[in-house]
C-alpha positions as CSV (number, residue, x, y, z in Angstrom):
1,M,103.5,133.4,152.2
2,L,102.7,134.2,155.9
3,A,103.3,131.0,157.9
4,T,101.4,131.9,161.0
5,L,98.7,134.3,162.2
6,P,99.8,137.3,164.2
7,D,99.7,136.5,168.0
8,D,97.3,139.4,168.7
9,V,94.5,138.2,166.3
10,E,91.4,137.2,168.2
11,L,89.8,134.0,166.9
12,V,86.2,132.8,166.7
13,E,85.3,129.0,167.1
14,L,81.9,128.0,165.8
15,H,82.2,124.2,165.6
16,L,83.7,122.5,168.7
17,H,82.3,119.3,170.3
18,I,82.6,119.1,174.1
19,G,83.1,115.4,173.7
20,G,86.3,115.9,171.7
21,A,87.8,119.0,173.4
22,V,88.6,118.1,177.0
23,A,92.3,117.4,177.9
24,P,93.0,113.7,178.5
25,H,94.4,114.5,182.0
26,I,91.2,116.1,183.0
27,L,89.1,113.2,181.6
28,W,91.4,110.9,183.5
29,E,90.8,112.7,186.7
30,I,87.0,112.9,186.2
31,A,86.9,109.1,185.4
32,H,88.7,108.3,188.7
33,D,86.7,110.8,190.7
34,H,83.5,109.1,189.6
35,G,84.7,105.5,189.8
36,F,84.5,105.0,186.1
37,K,85.8,101.6,185.1
38,L,88.4,102.0,182.4
39,P,89.8,99.3,180.1
40,V,93.4,100.5,180.6
41,K,95.6,100.9,183.7
42,S,98.0,103.7,182.9
43,Y,97.4,107.4,181.9
44,W,99.5,107.0,178.8
45,E,97.3,104.1,177.6
46,F,94.3,106.2,178.4
47,R,95.6,109.1,176.4
48,D,95.9,106.9,173.4
49,L,92.4,105.5,174.0
50,V,90.8,109.0,173.7
51,S,92.9,110.3,170.9
52,A,92.6,109.7,167.2
53,D,95.3,109.3,164.6
54,R,95.3,108.2,161.0
55,A,96.6,104.8,161.9
56,R,93.6,104.0,164.0
57,V,90.8,106.2,162.5
58,S,90.0,106.0,158.8
59,S,86.4,107.3,158.8
60,L,83.8,109.4,160.5
61,D,82.4,106.4,162.3
62,G,85.8,105.5,163.8
63,Y,86.2,109.1,165.0
64,L,82.7,109.2,166.5
65,E,83.3,105.8,168.2
66,I,85.9,107.5,170.5
67,M,83.5,110.2,171.6
68,H,80.4,108.0,172.0
69,R,82.1,105.1,173.7
70,W,84.5,107.0,176.0
71,T,84.8,110.7,176.3
72,E,81.1,111.5,176.3
73,R,80.4,108.8,178.9
74,I,83.1,110.1,181.2
75,Q,81.5,113.5,181.0
76,S,78.1,112.1,182.0
77,S,77.4,113.8,185.3
78,P,76.6,117.4,186.3
79,S,80.0,118.0,187.9
80,A,81.8,116.4,185.0
81,I,80.1,118.4,182.3
82,E,80.6,121.7,184.3
83,R,84.3,121.0,184.7
84,S,84.5,120.0,181.0
85,V,82.9,123.2,179.7
86,Y,84.9,125.4,182.0
87,S,88.2,123.8,181.1
88,I,87.6,123.9,177.3
89,I,86.8,127.6,177.2
90,G,89.8,128.6,179.3
91,K,92.2,126.4,177.3
92,E,90.9,127.7,173.9
93,Y,91.5,131.3,175.1
94,R,95.0,130.5,176.4
95,S,96.1,128.4,173.5
96,S,94.6,130.3,170.6
97,R,93.2,133.5,171.9
98,V,89.7,132.4,171.1
99,T,87.5,135.2,172.4
100,T,84.1,134.0,170.9
101,I,83.3,130.3,171.2
102,E,80.3,128.0,170.6
103,L,80.5,124.6,172.3
104,R,78.1,121.9,171.1
105,F,77.0,118.7,172.8
106,N,74.0,116.4,173.1
107,P,72.7,116.6,176.7
108,M,71.0,113.3,176.4
109,K,74.3,111.6,175.8
110,R,75.4,112.9,179.2
111,N,72.4,111.6,181.3
112,L,73.1,107.9,181.0
113,G,70.0,107.0,179.2
114,G,67.7,108.8,181.6
115,E,69.4,107.7,184.8
116,R,70.4,111.3,185.5
117,D,68.2,114.4,185.2
118,L,68.5,116.2,181.9
119,D,67.9,119.7,183.4
120,Y,70.7,119.1,186.0
121,I,73.1,118.3,183.2
122,I,72.2,121.4,181.2
123,A,72.3,123.7,184.3
124,A,75.7,122.4,185.1
125,A,77.0,123.0,181.6
126,L,75.7,126.5,181.8
127,R,77.4,127.1,185.1
128,G,80.7,126.1,183.6
129,L,80.0,128.4,180.7
130,E,79.2,131.4,182.9
131,R,82.2,130.8,185.2
132,A,84.6,130.6,182.3
133,C,83.2,133.7,180.6
134,L,83.6,135.6,183.9
135,A,87.1,134.4,184.4
136,Y,88.4,135.0,180.9
137,G,86.2,137.9,179.7
138,I,85.1,136.2,176.5
139,R,81.7,135.4,174.8
140,A,80.4,131.9,174.7
141,G,77.3,129.9,174.1
142,L,76.0,126.3,173.9
143,V,74.6,124.5,170.9
144,F,72.5,121.4,171.5
145,C,73.0,118.6,169.1
146,L,70.1,116.5,168.0
147,A,71.2,112.9,167.1
148,R,70.6,111.3,163.7
149,E,70.4,107.9,165.4
150,F,67.8,109.1,168.0
151,D,64.1,108.7,167.6
152,Y,62.3,111.9,166.6
153,E,60.6,112.1,170.0
154,L,64.0,112.3,171.8
155,N,65.2,115.1,169.5
156,D,62.0,116.9,170.0
157,I,62.8,117.0,173.8
158,I,66.3,118.4,173.1
159,V,64.8,121.2,171.1
160,R,62.3,121.9,173.9
161,K,65.2,122.1,176.3
162,A,67.1,124.5,174.0
163,E,64.0,126.7,173.9
164,K,63.7,126.6,177.7
165,Y,67.3,127.7,178.3
166,R,67.5,130.2,175.4
167,D,68.0,133.1,177.8
168,R,70.6,131.3,179.9
169,G,73.3,130.7,177.3
170,V,71.9,128.1,174.8
171,V,72.2,129.8,171.5
172,G,71.4,127.2,168.8
173,I,70.6,123.6,167.7
174,D,72.5,121.2,165.5
175,L,71.9,117.9,163.8
176,A,74.9,115.6,164.3
177,G,75.9,111.9,164.4
178,P,76.8,109.2,161.9
179,E,75.8,110.3,158.4
180,R,74.9,106.7,157.5
181,H,71.7,107.6,159.4
182,T,70.5,109.7,156.6
183,L,67.5,111.9,157.4
184,E,67.9,113.9,154.2
185,F,66.3,111.4,151.7
186,G,63.2,110.1,153.4
187,D,59.9,111.4,154.8
188,E,61.6,112.0,158.2
189,V,63.2,115.2,157.0
190,D,59.7,116.8,156.8
191,R,59.2,116.2,160.5
192,Y,62.6,117.8,161.3
193,R,61.5,120.8,159.2
194,E,59.0,121.6,161.9
195,L,61.6,121.2,164.7
196,F,64.0,123.6,163.0
197,A,61.3,126.1,162.3
198,R,60.3,126.0,165.9
199,A,63.9,126.6,167.0
200,R,64.2,129.6,164.7
201,D,60.9,131.1,166.0
202,A,62.4,130.8,169.5
203,G,65.4,132.9,168.4
204,L,67.9,130.0,168.2
205,G,70.5,129.7,165.6
206,T,70.4,126.5,163.4
207,T,73.2,124.4,161.9
208,V,73.4,120.9,160.5
209,H,76.2,118.4,160.0
210,T,75.8,117.3,156.3
211,G,77.9,116.8,153.2
212,E,80.8,115.4,155.2
213,T,80.7,111.9,153.8
214,S,79.4,110.1,150.7
215,H,76.3,109.0,152.7
216,T,74.8,112.5,152.3
217,G,77.0,114.2,149.6
218,A,76.0,117.3,147.7
219,E,72.4,116.0,147.3
220,G,72.1,115.8,151.1
221,V,73.3,119.4,151.5
222,L,70.8,120.6,148.9
223,T,67.9,118.8,150.7
224,V,69.0,120.3,154.1
225,I,69.0,123.8,152.6
226,E,65.6,123.4,151.1
227,K,63.9,121.5,154.0
228,L,65.6,122.7,157.2
229,E,66.8,126.2,156.1
230,P,69.8,126.3,158.5
231,D,71.8,129.4,159.1
232,R,75.0,127.4,158.8
233,I,76.2,123.9,157.7
234,G,78.7,121.9,159.6
235,H,81.5,120.6,157.3
236,G,79.6,120.6,154.0
237,V,82.7,120.1,151.9
238,A,80.6,118.1,149.3
239,A,79.1,121.4,148.4
240,A,82.2,122.3,146.4
241,R,81.4,119.6,143.9
242,S,78.2,121.3,142.7
243,D,78.0,124.7,141.1
244,E,74.2,124.7,141.6
245,L,74.6,124.0,145.3
246,M,77.3,126.6,145.8
247,A,75.0,129.2,144.1
248,R,72.2,128.2,146.5
249,L,74.4,128.6,149.5
250,V,75.3,132.1,148.3
251,E,71.7,133.0,147.6
252,R,70.6,131.9,151.1
253,G,73.6,133.4,152.8
254,I,74.4,130.1,154.5
255,V,77.8,129.8,156.1
256,L,80.0,126.7,156.1
257,E,81.8,125.5,159.2
258,I,84.8,123.8,157.7
259,C,87.1,121.7,160.0
260,P,90.3,121.0,158.0
261,S,92.2,118.5,160.2
262,S,89.0,116.7,161.0
263,N,88.1,116.2,157.4
264,L,91.6,115.0,156.6
265,L,91.5,112.5,159.5
266,T,88.1,111.0,158.6
267,R,89.0,110.9,154.9
268,A,86.2,113.4,154.0
269,V,88.9,114.9,151.8
270,S,91.9,112.9,150.5
271,G,94.7,115.4,151.3
272,W,95.8,119.0,151.2
273,D,95.6,119.2,147.5
274,E,91.9,118.3,147.5
275,L,91.3,120.6,150.5
276,G,92.9,123.5,148.6
277,E,90.7,122.8,145.6
278,I,87.6,122.8,147.8
279,F,88.5,126.1,149.4
280,A,89.3,127.6,146.0
281,R,86.0,126.6,144.4
282,L,84.0,127.8,147.4
283,R,85.9,131.1,147.4
284,A,85.4,131.6,143.6
285,A,81.7,131.0,144.0
286,G,81.4,133.5,146.9
287,V,80.4,130.9,149.5
288,R,81.0,132.2,153.0
289,T,83.4,129.9,154.9
290,T,84.8,129.6,158.4
291,V,87.7,127.6,159.9
292,N,87.1,125.5,163.0
293,T,88.6,122.5,164.9
294,D,85.7,120.1,165.4
295,S,87.5,118.4,168.3
296,T,90.8,119.8,169.6
297,Y,92.1,117.0,171.8
298,I,90.8,113.9,170.0
299,I,92.4,115.3,166.8
300,G,95.4,117.0,168.4
301,T,95.0,120.5,167.1
302,T,94.1,124.1,168.1
303,L,92.2,126.7,166.1
304,R,95.4,128.7,165.7
305,R,97.2,125.6,164.4
306,E,94.4,125.1,161.8
307,F,95.0,128.5,160.4
308,D,98.7,128.0,160.4
309,L,98.4,124.8,158.5
310,L,96.1,126.3,155.9
311,L,98.6,129.2,155.4
312,A,101.6,126.9,155.3
313,H,100.0,124.7,152.6
314,G,98.8,127.6,150.6
315,V,95.1,126.8,151.0
316,L,94.5,130.3,152.4
317,S,96.3,133.6,151.9
318,P,96.7,135.9,154.8
319,A,93.8,138.0,153.5
320,D,91.6,134.8,153.2
321,A,92.4,133.8,156.8
322,L,91.4,137.2,158.1
323,Q,88.2,137.1,156.0
324,A,87.3,133.7,157.5
325,I,87.7,135.0,161.0
326,D,85.6,138.0,160.2
327,T,82.9,135.8,158.6
328,A,82.9,133.7,161.8
329,R,82.5,136.8,163.9
330,H,79.4,137.8,162.0
331,A,78.0,134.3,161.8
332,T,78.2,133.3,165.4
333,F,75.0,132.7,167.3
334,V,76.5,134.3,170.4
335,H,75.3,137.8,170.9
């Protein structure tokens, strides 16, 4: 069994949150440059504050708490978000030879509740993206996350901003946030149907976080497919529990963005054995899957390490790994 990917294989990252992908030392510097009051005094304590491990994090909510309370707030200025985007793209290229990358974030979680201008935040993120692409010669795009916990009107504004900056480097929209805020099972999902249709009409790619926890499950994934009609689904591991659902994914050509270490950390899957079963069922059904990190620094991983772990645990064969990379290359919203 091949233990690692060849060094010259170029990787594609489709699911990476800016809030979880900036190195702690850069966040530390940004926090001090902006006079951000921290609850710790030393860098080492800070590094622990913005990192997740299985001893401290046992669910999706615990993982999101780190981003929403600390890392995203530290990134909440035009200069901070520009530096964050630039640093992530360079680091992913240097550490894993990622040559196509989508970064996702919610710009409204960087404007301090309206204290800072949303367009300035977005323009700064796009500057960081453009500078990094020029420096490293890679392809990249931004995906704007709608928030499950936001009022519909706020998410509508985010979609309008994505439409506005479609030709500047914004390539898609996402629906993210705590899955306990279920939009899948009420009347609200019909309102979001219009938002997603509008985004598609504007030429934006669409993806949705669902099927990551028991709050949504396979039924939630099925509703998302029928109502929101996304190009891709973030995580979606619950899909492997339903033959009908997997058949629907194949029929619609929907791609899953699987994040192995993240799902292990948040207990979306119980361990490597279950993860192997999930991949095997999806593969047997013909569901198109990709491998991603979700949050490199909060989790403590890289995209290359994710593939190496899957190979080492026998979850993927070398041919499976190369197929996942090729699937990601064809499924990216970056053109």
